[in-house]
VOGU-3710 file (C-alpha; in Angstrom, 3 decimals, decimal comma):
1> manrlpiilg> -45,886/-59,962/-65,407  -48,514/-57,862/-63,716  -48,745/-60,454/-61,118  -44,854/-60,604/-60,016  -44,721/-56,915/-59,966  -45,814/-56,748/-56,033  -43,591/-59,603/-55,144  -40,701/-57,586/-56,885  -41,396/-54,626/-54,686  -41,469/-56,480/-51,711
11> llavvvflvw> -38,012/-58,256/-52,318  -36,816/-54,822/-53,043  -38,349/-53,522/-49,936  -36,698/-56,101/-47,828  -33,449/-55,940/-49,743  -33,177/-51,972/-48,839  -34,216/-52,411/-45,319  -31,955/-55,102/-45,046  -29,174/-52,896/-46,251  -30,023/-49,879/-44,349
21> ssvfvvnere> -30,420/-52,150/-41,077  -26,655/-53,264/-41,852  -25,023/-50,053/-42,467  -24,124/-47,549/-39,715  -22,477/-44,313/-40,231  -19,873/-42,898/-37,522  -19,058/-39,269/-37,461  -15,816/-37,356/-36,266  -17,495/-36,588/-32,744  -18,525/-40,030/-31,650
31> qaivvrfgei> -17,194/-43,671/-31,135  -19,506/-46,759/-32,329  -19,551/-49,992/-29,711  -20,758/-52,793/-31,766  -22,675/-55,457/-29,617  -23,896/-58,759/-30,439  -26,311/-60,074/-27,842  -24,581/-58,055/-25,382  -20,951/-59,151/-26,038  -18,813/-56,046/-27,484
41> qevktepgly> -17,550/-57,375/-31,304  -15,375/-54,302/-32,056  -15,549/-50,370/-31,395  -15,038/-47,995/-34,411  -12,947/-44,808/-33,427  -12,607/-43,414/-37,052  -15,354/-41,584/-38,629  -16,741/-43,360/-41,823  -19,285/-45,710/-42,989  -19,497/-49,340/-41,571
51> fklpfgfida> -21,239/-52,627/-41,993  -22,917/-55,061/-39,355  -25,122/-57,670/-39,359  -28,728/-56,670/-40,348  -31,646/-57,011/-37,460  -33,413/-59,928/-37,849  -30,479/-62,327/-38,365  -29,689/-64,745/-35,664  -26,461/-63,058/-34,769  -27,818/-59,691/-35,229
61> dsvqyvedrv> -25,424/-56,781/-34,168  -26,656/-53,674/-32,553  -24,679/-50,167/-32,192  -24,067/-47,989/-29,223  -22,618/-44,536/-29,820  -20,547/-42,703/-27,265  -19,044/-39,225/-27,189  -15,243/-39,207/-28,657  -15,061/-35,381/-27,472  -13,721/-33,649/-24,237
71> lrfdlddirv> -16,343/-33,702/-22,037  -17,178/-31,738/-18,983  -19,035/-32,013/-15,753  -19,127/-29,291/-12,591  -19,120/-29,769/-9,013  -21,103/-26,998/-7,483  -21,052/-25,388/-3,780  -19,372/-28,260/-1,661  -18,144/-27,485/1,985  -14,750/-28,384/2,470
81> qvsggkfyev> -12,749/-28,211/5,742  -9,239/-26,689/5,837  -6,220/-27,683/8,295  -7,443/-24,607/10,444  -10,898/-25,806/11,337  -12,920/-23,498/9,256  -15,536/-24,336/6,183  -15,033/-23,029/3,062  -17,498/-23,362/-0,502  -15,709/-24,753/-3,362
91> dafvlykiad> -16,699/-25,121/-6,977  -14,621/-27,182/-9,617  -15,087/-29,058/-12,605  -13,501/-31,894/-14,374  -12,448/-32,151/-18,331  -12,221/-35,680/-19,070  -12,722/-38,029/-22,382  -13,794/-41,607/-23,127  -10,584/-43,432/-23,846  -11,365/-46,624/-23,682
101> arrfrqtvsg> -15,122/-47,284/-24,903  -15,028/-50,691/-24,353  -14,195/-50,528/-20,804  -16,733/-47,902/-20,401  -19,523/-50,250/-21,967  -18,378/-52,969/-19,309  -17,963/-51,002/-16,359  -21,343/-48,528/-16,625  -22,822/-49,948/-19,860  -21,887/-46,974/-21,534
111> dqmaaesrlr> -23,894/-44,566/-19,673  -22,370/-41,117/-19,303  -24,465/-39,870/-16,247  -23,522/-43,236/-14,327  -19,781/-42,529/-14,910  -20,071/-38,861/-14,050  -21,771/-39,593/-10,655  -18,959/-42,019/-9,884  -16,464/-39,562/-11,028  -18,130/-36,791/-8,693
121> trlnsalrtv> -18,102/-38,685/-5,570  -14,307/-39,194/-6,090  -14,043/-35,617/-6,871  -15,510/-34,612/-3,858  -13,669/-36,731/-1,561  -10,317/-35,870/-3,240  -11,060/-31,911/-2,821  -11,916/-32,594/1,085  -8,371/-34,655/1,138  -6,408/-31,632/-0,692
131> yglrgfesal> -8,145/-28,835/0,850  -7,634/-30,654/4,390  -4,052/-30,643/4,104  -3,818/-27,032/3,704  -4,939/-23,440/4,827  -7,566/-21,504/2,921  -4,879/-19,074/1,664  -2,911/-21,814/-0,090  -6,006/-21,863/-2,658  -5,323/-17,798/-3,493
141> seerssmmre> -1,747/-18,517/-3,779  0,930/-20,031/-6,021  0,020/-23,568/-4,571  -3,666/-23,212/-6,300  -1,934/-24,963/-9,368  -0,289/-27,637/-7,373  -3,873/-28,641/-5,465  -5,357/-28,890/-8,832  -2,646/-31,116/-9,992  -2,965/-33,038/-6,837
151> vrdqlrpeae> -6,568/-33,446/-7,071  -6,250/-34,694/-11,033  -3,769/-37,443/-9,615  -6,215/-38,603/-7,079  -8,898/-39,024/-9,713  -7,064/-40,531/-12,493  -7,130/-43,985/-11,225  -10,844/-43,937/-10,944  -11,429/-42,591/-14,006  -9,154/-45,380/-15,730
161> slglriddvr> -11,193/-48,050/-14,132  -14,161/-46,469/-16,126  -12,375/-46,126/-19,514  -12,071/-42,176/-19,009  -9,029/-40,081/-19,685  -8,708/-37,196/-17,142  -7,266/-34,115/-18,801  -7,839/-31,153/-16,439  -9,484/-30,627/-13,085  -9,693/-26,781/-12,381
171> irrtdltqev> -11,091/-25,307/-9,298  -13,483/-22,233/-9,882  -14,130/-20,805/-6,850  -13,000/-21,056/-3,210  -15,126/-18,322/-1,224  -15,667/-18,265/2,706  -19,204/-19,023/4,509  -20,703/-16,699/6,309  -19,681/-17,234/9,553  -15,923/-17,418/8,602
181> sqqtfermka> -16,374/-14,515/6,419  -17,129/-12,281/9,216  -14,175/-13,813/11,471  -11,693/-13,053/8,695  -12,950/-9,686/8,326  -12,381/-8,906/11,936  -9,255/-10,665/12,135  -8,182/-8,546/8,747  -9,315/-5,266/10,665  -7,531/-6,017/13,809
191> erlaeaelir> -4,259/-6,772/11,617  -4,399/-3,639/9,719  -5,054/-1,381/12,509  -1,962/-3,030/14,167  0,091/-2,092/11,069  -1,501/1,225/10,989  -0,541/1,758/14,666  3,081/0,292/13,969  3,392/2,831/11,187  2,197/5,347/13,154
201> argneaaqri> 4,617/5,192/15,722  7,676/4,660/13,391  6,465/7,855/12,072  6,213/9,449/15,330  9,776/7,980/16,303  11,338/9,395/12,780  9,687/12,844/13,639  10,917/13,000/17,059  14,763/11,999/15,963  14,591/14,665/13,054
211> raiadrqvve> 13,183/17,053/15,790  15,800/16,380/17,912  18,456/16,797/15,297  17,005/20,064/14,032  17,000/21,502/17,674  20,629/20,419/18,153  21,282/22,163/14,766  19,301/25,287/16,045  21,256/25,240/19,451  24,852/24,827/17,246
221> ivseatrdae> 23,822/27,591/15,007  22,777/30,176/17,936  26,008/29,456/19,415  28,189/29,792/16,725  26,273/32,973/15,319  26,302/34,480/19,082  30,220/33,330/19,437  30,889/35,007/16,207  28,731/37,939/17,147  30,408/38,399/20,243
231> iirgegdger> 34,137/38,074/18,635  32,815/40,584/15,835  31,414/43,052/18,679  34,657/42,392/20,552  37,146/43,712/17,719  34,841/46,664/17,075  34,614/47,530/20,548  38,524/47,158/20,383  38,539/49,561/17,145  36,251/51,989/18,603
241> nrifaeafsr> 38,354/52,222/21,864  41,506/52,352/19,438  39,943/55,441/17,772  39,050/56,958/20,505  42,297/56,598/22,227  43,994/57,809/18,993  41,451/60,957/18,949  42,459/61,549/22,827  45,976/61,568/22,088  45,668/64,027/19,416
251> daeffefyrs> 43,553/66,518/21,046  42,687/65,986/24,711  40,508/68,772/25,148  38,106/68,321/22,269  37,813/64,336/23,279  36,769/65,706/26,703  34,300/68,006/25,100  32,844/65,179/22,876  32,495/62,901/25,606  30,595/65,480/27,979
261> mnaysqalsd> 28,281/66,279/25,273  27,119/62,517/24,380  26,847/62,380/28,456  24,313/65,147/28,104  22,613/63,532/25,156  22,020/60,440/27,267  21,344/62,182/30,678  18,853/64,832/29,365  17,154/62,616/27,212  13,368/62,393/26,742
271> sgttmvlspt> 13,057/59,828/30,124  10,333/61,808/32,057  12,360/62,249/35,203  13,668/65,548/36,828  17,212/65,851/37,948  18,112/68,283/40,513  21,875/69,314/40,115  24,614/71,981/41,128  25,759/74,327/38,172  29,318/73,934/39,795
281> seffkffgsa> 29,455/70,052/39,545  31,777/68,621/37,241  29,091/67,562/35,133  28,157/70,980/34,019  31,589/72,581/33,573  31,288/73,609/30,009  28,142/75,547/30,906  29,976/77,469/33,361  33,356/78,616/31,215  32,128/82,473/31,038
291> rssngapaqa> 34,959/84,926/31,751  34,961/88,224/33,804  35,620/91,388/31,777  39,208/91,668/32,592  39,928/88,122/31,780  39,625/86,387/34,863  36,936/83,567/35,032  33,903/84,633/37,120  33,066/83,076/40,394  30,677/80,263/39,932
301> pastaavspg> 27,497/81,775/42,445  26,029/79,450/45,223  23,184/78,461/42,905  21,148/75,386/41,715  20,097/74,247/38,368  16,921/72,258/38,028  17,034/69,931/34,979  14,111/68,331/33,540  15,016/65,932/30,743  11,863/65,672/29,075
311> sgaqpavtds> 12,233/69,295/28,280  15,051/69,040/25,737  16,196/72,641/26,732  19,504/73,797/28,274  19,517/73,591/31,872  17,897/76,601/34,008  20,496/77,883/36,237  19,251/80,229/39,226  21,801/82,336/41,095  21,454/82,807/44,813
321> apaeten> 23,665/86,142/44,938  25,092/88,108/42,259  28,652/87,497/41,165  31,325/89,614/42,588  33,400/91,944/39,881  36,667/93,779/40,790  36,400/97,807/41,014
//
């Protein structure tokens, strides 16, 4: 029995090794391609425990694992030319999945890096084609989504030939190159200056229009006010003349006296002018109304009156001869 123990242990070891080499596990993130001497036998896409021919048999199988998740690769800093002839820098990325593991194994031997290299070349070409048909502004407008769908559609035939499925293509960044950036800045500056000048010109036009309307309204208002003032002044003068006429008709002597007093007030005001008048003039008739002792008016002497309006006093009368009286 002691001599058989090593043999039994050896057989157990061989059995364990054969069982271990014939079992493989597929998890939910992977696919398994069972290959027998370079020929694809089957593809396991569901997670679980599977068996294959153990290593060492004539028809031994090998298992190649590939991803069953959505994968991503990026394309950074490529220069594309737009329809205007200028160049821009674009970054993009692709989301894809290995949809046909059998074809993926047949075309690129299941090499993910080789498949991405071929997709990168095709993506570069698709981006250049899409941007070449449009201007730079399209990538910043609502056309951006349609551009990404167009790139995706151009990339799908190449991906299907590799056993891949393109889920999405996204353009992350579209930037101006240094020289284009300076040109764009100058153009935008000129456009803004032109727009500012246009707004300023429109403002000046509106200001002149408003100012003209205001000036016209001022002239109209002043004219209407002047007209109304003249009408009121005329009505006032007419009323004054009516009152004067009524007063004159009631007491002509008092009215004449009142008018003379007003004339004295205006003529003898403080004007700084000296006037030499005769006291027998009609202007001073109310100053020489004294009568003689028998009731007859006195004879006006031949005299002169020196009137200094600035003094505010009554006119000074100087007689050249004494007045004659009756015996």
